[in-house]
C-alpha positions in Angstrom: 4.5 38.1 10.2 3.1 34.6 9.0 0.0 33.0 10.4 1.3 29.9 12.3 -1.3 26.6 13.5 -1.5 24.9 16.1 -2.5 21.4 15.6 -4.5 19.5 18.4 -7.7 17.6 19.6 -8.1 16.1 15.6 -8.1 20.0 14.8 -6.3 23.0 13.2 -5.7 26.3 15.6 -4.8 29.4 14.3 -2.5 31.9 16.5 -3.0 35.0 15.9 -0.5 37.3 14.2 -1.1 40.1 16.5 -0.2 37.6 19.0 3.5 37.9 20.8 5.8 35.8 18.9 7.2 34.3 22.4 8.5 31.2 24.5 5.7 32.6 27.0 2.1 33.7 25.2 3.4 30.5 22.7 3.3 27.4 25.7 0.3 29.4 27.5 -1.8 28.7 24.0 -0.1 25.0 23.3 -1.3 24.3 27.3 -4.9 25.2 26.5 -4.9 28.7 25.5 -6.2 27.5 21.9 -9.3 26.3 23.3 -10.7 30.0 25.7 -10.2 31.7 22.2 -13.9 33.3 21.4 -14.9 34.2 17.8 -12.1 30.7 16.9 -13.3 27.5 15.7 -11.3 24.3 15.2 -10.7 23.6 11.9 -10.7 20.6 10.0 -7.1 18.8 9.3 -6.9 19.0 5.4 -6.2 15.1 4.2 -6.1 13.2 1.0 -5.7 9.3 1.4 -5.2 7.5 -1.8 -7.2 4.8 -0.8 -10.4 7.1 -0.3 -9.3 8.3 -3.6 -9.3 5.4 -6.0 -12.3 3.3 -3.7 -14.5 6.8 -5.0 -12.6 7.2 -8.7 -14.4 3.4 -8.8 -17.4 4.7 -7.3 -17.6 7.2 -10.1 -16.5 4.4 -13.1 -18.5 1.6 -11.9 -21.6 3.8 -10.3 -24.2 1.8 -12.3 -23.4 -2.1 -10.6 -25.6 -1.9 -8.1 -23.2 -4.9 -6.5 -19.6 -3.0 -6.5 -21.3 0.1 -5.9 -22.7 -1.9 -2.3 -19.1 -3.3 -1.4 -16.8 -0.2 -2.0 -19.7 1.9 0.4 -19.4 -0.6 3.1 -15.5 -1.2 2.4 -15.3 3.0 2.4 -17.6 2.7 5.5 -14.8 -0.1 7.9 -12.1 2.1 6.4 -13.6 5.9 8.0 -15.7 5.1 10.6 -14.0 1.3 11.4 -10.8 1.2 11.8 -11.0 -1.4 14.6 -12.8 -3.8 12.5 -10.6 -3.1 9.6 -7.6 -4.9 11.6 -9.7 -7.2 12.9 -10.6 -8.5 9.3 -7.2 -7.7 8.1 -5.6 -10.1 10.5 -8.5 -12.5 10.0 -7.4 -12.6 6.7 -4.1 -13.4 7.1 -4.8 -16.1 10.3 -7.1 -18.1 7.6 -4.3 -17.5 4.8 -1.6 -19.2 6.0 -4.0 -21.8 7.9 -4.9 -23.4 4.7 -1.9 -23.4 3.3 -0.8 -25.5 6.0 -3.9 -27.5 4.9 -3.1 -28.0 1.9 0.6 -28.9 2.9 0.0 -31.4 5.0 -2.6 -33.5 2.4 0.0 -32.9 0.2 2.6 -34.3 2.1 0.6 -37.3 3.0 -1.2 -37.6 -0.7 3.3 -38.2 -1.4 4.0 -40.7 1.2 1.5 -43.3 -0.5 2.9 -44.5 -2.9 4.1 -47.8 -4.1 7.2 -49.1 -4.2 7.5 -51.4 -8.3 9.8 -53.9 -8.2 
């Protein structure tokens, strides 16, 4: 029989092949039985993140440039451990971009209205 894995609490738990494959035992396992297993520990869920892979490749290629290495390490730390901060920084960047565009348009509109008519 194939091995089934249950994903919960940020981990992966194995439902052993020798266990019964019926609705009742499945429900018991899913509703908390996976936490009571002795000798079975939570396995990490394998993930591949394209952005983090790109950062790792840049870090490998630019390891001799200390400034770039420090920036990449900080960026990776923010993305991995401080997701709310990353979202806040992105949102602040969008707001600042919109405000700067509005300011530029206002200045351009004022500059265009001060032309002197020639007779």
